[in-house]
C-alpha positions as CSV (number, residue, x, y, z in Angstrom):
1,M,86.1,116.5,83.6
2,L,89.3,118.0,85.0
3,Q,87.9,118.2,88.5
4,S,86.8,114.5,88.5
5,R,90.3,113.5,87.2
6,R,91.9,115.4,90.0
7,I,89.8,113.7,92.6
8,S,90.6,110.3,91.0
9,K,94.3,111.0,91.2
10,A,94.0,112.2,94.8
11,G,91.9,109.2,95.7
12,A,94.6,106.9,94.2
13,L,97.3,108.7,96.2
14,V,95.3,108.4,99.4
15,A,94.7,104.7,98.8
16,A,98.4,104.1,98.1
17,A,99.4,106.0,101.2
18,A,96.9,104.0,103.3
19,F,98.2,100.7,102.1
20,S,101.8,101.9,102.8
21,F,101.0,103.0,106.3
22,A,98.9,99.9,107.1
23,G,101.9,98.0,108.3
24,F,103.1,100.7,110.7
25,T,102.5,100.2,114.4
26,A,103.2,102.3,117.4
27,A,106.2,100.1,118.2
28,S,107.8,100.6,114.8
29,A,111.0,102.6,114.5
30,E,110.9,106.2,113.2
31,T,111.4,106.4,109.4
32,K,112.7,109.4,107.6
33,W,112.3,110.0,103.9
34,D,114.1,112.6,101.8
35,M,112.0,114.4,99.2
36,P,113.7,116.8,96.8
37,T,111.8,119.4,95.0
38,P,113.2,121.6,92.2
39,Y,111.3,124.7,93.4
40,C,112.3,127.3,96.0
41,D,110.7,127.6,99.4
42,S,108.4,130.4,98.4
43,N,106.9,128.4,95.4
44,F,103.4,127.1,95.9
45,H,104.5,123.5,94.9
46,T,107.1,123.4,97.7
47,Q,104.6,125.0,100.2
48,N,102.1,122.2,99.3
49,I,104.7,119.5,99.7
50,S,105.7,120.9,103.0
51,Q,102.1,120.9,104.2
52,F,101.8,117.2,103.0
53,A,105.0,116.3,105.0
54,E,103.6,117.9,108.1
55,D,100.3,116.1,107.7
56,V,102.1,112.7,107.2
57,S,104.1,113.3,110.3
58,A,101.0,114.2,112.3
59,K,98.9,111.3,111.0
60,T,101.7,108.8,111.8
61,D,102.5,110.3,115.2
62,G,106.0,111.1,114.0
63,S,106.9,107.5,113.0
64,L,107.3,108.8,109.4
65,T,108.9,112.1,108.7
66,I,109.6,113.6,105.3
67,Q,112.6,115.9,104.9
68,I,112.0,118.4,102.1
69,H,115.0,119.5,100.1
70,S,113.9,122.5,98.1
71,A,115.7,123.9,95.1
72,G,117.4,120.6,94.7
C-alpha cells in the first residue's frame, strides 16, 4: 500500500512538472528558482533535493535552475 501511494505521489509530481515545463521553449529566458530546505548539506533530504535540481537543469537545458539554500 505504501509503495503504490509513493508511486502515485511521484506520478502526480512528474505530471505537474511536465505541465509546468510544457510552455518552455529554447528561446525562453533562463529562469532561476530559490528552494530553501531546513536540512544541512549532508542530510539525505538535501542531497535528494540537490539531485532533483541537477536533473531539472539538465532536462531543461539550463533554462530552469534551482538554487538550493540548505539549513535555511
